[in-house]
KEKOLMI-7542 format. One record per residue (C-alpha): x, y, z; residue number from 1. Coordinates in Angstrom, 1 decimal, decimal comma, always signed. Example, Ala and Ser with C-alpha at 12.3 -4.5 7.8 and 13.67 -1.06 7.14 Angstrom:
residues 2
+--------+--------+--------+-----+
|      u |      v |      w |   i |
+--------+--------+--------+-----+
|  +12,3 |   -4,5 |   +7,8 |   1 |
|  +13,7 |   -1,1 |   +7,1 |   2 |
+--------+--------+--------+-----+
This chain:
residues 104
+--------+--------+--------+-----+
|      u |      v |      w |   i |
+--------+--------+--------+-----+
|  +27,8 |  +83,9 |  +58,4 |   1 |
|  +24,7 |  +86,3 |  +56,3 |   2 |
|  +27,3 |  +90,0 |  +56,4 |   3 |
|  +29,6 |  +87,5 |  +54,6 |   4 |
|  +27,9 |  +86,2 |  +52,4 |   5 |
|  +29,1 |  +86,9 |  +48,6 |   6 |
|  +32,8 |  +86,8 |  +50,3 |   7 |
|  +33,6 |  +84,5 |  +52,7 |   8 |
|  +30,6 |  +81,9 |  +51,9 |   9 |
|  +29,2 |  +81,0 |  +49,3 |  10 |
|  +25,9 |  +82,1 |  +49,1 |  11 |
|  +23,6 |  +79,0 |  +47,8 |  12 |
|  +26,5 |  +77,0 |  +50,0 |  13 |
|  +25,0 |  +80,0 |  +52,8 |  14 |
|  +21,7 |  +79,4 |  +52,2 |  15 |
|  +21,0 |  +75,4 |  +51,8 |  16 |
|  +23,0 |  +75,3 |  +55,5 |  17 |
|  +20,9 |  +77,8 |  +57,0 |  18 |
|  +17,7 |  +75,8 |  +55,8 |  19 |
|  +18,9 |  +72,7 |  +56,9 |  20 |
|  +19,9 |  +74,0 |  +61,2 |  21 |
|  +18,0 |  +76,8 |  +60,7 |  22 |
|  +19,1 |  +80,8 |  +62,1 |  23 |
|  +18,4 |  +79,0 |  +66,1 |  24 |
|  +19,2 |  +75,9 |  +65,9 |  25 |
|  +16,4 |  +73,2 |  +67,9 |  26 |
|  +17,3 |  +73,7 |  +71,4 |  27 |
|  +18,2 |  +77,4 |  +71,3 |  28 |
|  +16,5 |  +79,7 |  +74,3 |  29 |
|  +15,1 |  +82,7 |  +72,9 |  30 |
|  +13,7 |  +85,8 |  +75,3 |  31 |
|  +11,1 |  +87,6 |  +73,9 |  32 |
|  +10,9 |  +91,7 |  +74,5 |  33 |
|   +8,9 |  +90,9 |  +77,2 |  34 |
|  +10,3 |  +88,9 |  +79,6 |  35 |
|   +9,3 |  +85,4 |  +78,4 |  36 |
|  +11,0 |  +82,6 |  +77,3 |  37 |
|  +10,4 |  +80,7 |  +74,1 |  38 |
|  +12,7 |  +76,8 |  +73,6 |  39 |
|  +13,3 |  +76,7 |  +70,0 |  40 |
|  +11,5 |  +72,9 |  +69,0 |  41 |
|  +10,9 |  +73,5 |  +64,8 |  42 |
|  +13,6 |  +74,9 |  +62,4 |  43 |
|  +10,8 |  +77,7 |  +60,6 |  44 |
|   +9,5 |  +76,4 |  +57,9 |  45 |
|   +8,1 |  +79,6 |  +56,4 |  46 |
|  +10,2 |  +82,2 |  +54,3 |  47 |
|  +11,1 |  +84,1 |  +57,5 |  48 |
|  +13,7 |  +81,9 |  +58,6 |  49 |
|  +14,0 |  +83,8 |  +61,8 |  50 |
|  +11,7 |  +82,9 |  +62,6 |  51 |
|  +10,8 |  +79,0 |  +64,6 |  52 |
|   +8,5 |  +77,6 |  +66,3 |  53 |
|   +8,9 |  +77,4 |  +70,1 |  54 |
|   +8,0 |  +76,2 |  +73,1 |  55 |
|   +7,3 |  +78,6 |  +76,0 |  56 |
|   +9,1 |  +77,9 |  +79,2 |  57 |
|   +7,2 |  +78,9 |  +82,6 |  58 |
|   +9,7 |  +79,1 |  +85,7 |  59 |
|   +9,5 |  +77,0 |  +88,0 |  60 |
|  +11,5 |  +78,1 |  +90,6 |  61 |
|  +14,4 |  +76,8 |  +92,1 |  62 |
|  +15,9 |  +76,9 |  +88,5 |  63 |
|  +13,5 |  +74,3 |  +87,0 |  64 |
|  +11,2 |  +75,7 |  +83,6 |  65 |
|   +8,5 |  +73,5 |  +81,7 |  66 |
|   +6,9 |  +73,8 |  +78,8 |  67 |
|   +3,7 |  +76,0 |  +78,4 |  68 |
|   +2,5 |  +75,5 |  +75,0 |  69 |
|   +4,1 |  +75,4 |  +71,9 |  70 |
|   +4,0 |  +78,7 |  +69,6 |  71 |
|   +4,8 |  +79,6 |  +65,8 |  72 |
|   +6,7 |  +82,4 |  +66,0 |  73 |
|   +5,2 |  +83,3 |  +62,3 |  74 |
|   +1,6 |  +84,1 |  +63,6 |  75 |
|   +0,8 |  +87,7 |  +64,0 |  76 |
|   -1,7 |  +90,1 |  +65,6 |  77 |
|   -4,4 |  +91,6 |  +64,4 |  78 |
|   -2,5 |  +94,5 |  +63,5 |  79 |
|   -0,6 |  +93,0 |  +60,8 |  80 |
|   +3,1 |  +92,9 |  +63,8 |  81 |
|   +4,0 |  +89,5 |  +65,0 |  82 |
|   +3,0 |  +88,8 |  +68,1 |  83 |
|   +6,4 |  +87,5 |  +70,3 |  84 |
|   +9,7 |  +90,6 |  +69,1 |  85 |
|  +13,0 |  +88,3 |  +69,7 |  86 |
|  +15,1 |  +90,5 |  +72,0 |  87 |
|  +18,4 |  +87,1 |  +72,3 |  88 |
|  +19,2 |  +84,5 |  +71,9 |  89 |
|  +21,2 |  +81,8 |  +74,0 |  90 |
|  +22,0 |  +78,1 |  +75,5 |  91 |
|  +20,2 |  +76,2 |  +76,5 |  92 |
|  +23,1 |  +76,2 |  +79,4 |  93 |
|  +23,3 |  +79,4 |  +80,6 |  94 |
|  +19,7 |  +79,2 |  +82,7 |  95 |
|  +20,8 |  +75,3 |  +83,1 |  96 |
|  +18,2 |  +73,5 |  +80,3 |  97 |
|  +18,1 |  +70,8 |  +79,6 |  98 |
|  +16,6 |  +70,6 |  +76,4 |  99 |
|  +16,1 |  +67,1 |  +75,5 | 100 |
|  +13,6 |  +66,8 |  +78,8 | 101 |
|  +11,7 |  +69,5 |  +77,7 | 102 |
|  +11,7 |  +68,9 |  +74,6 | 103 |
|  +10,8 |  +64,0 |  +74,4 | 104 |
+--------+--------+--------+-----+
């Protein structure tokens, strides 16, 4: 959508849409460069809309997952780098995850 900003999409409407929904909607699965998985639990409240809050997931085997801890993806390490780098996102159904059972 950002590619079409100003041509296919009105920039003001697009910005409002992204602020309401978030770049990564609640329930989206994020995979990080270290192989860990996170479930988006809250859209970003910071200026960087690509850094939501996530529940880190641990694989319990047999296709089951459980939440470990909530992490704010805007957190940085001592050198000013983000602690978690997103490598890709996916729909929870790809991993047979029911977000409601993990977030409620």
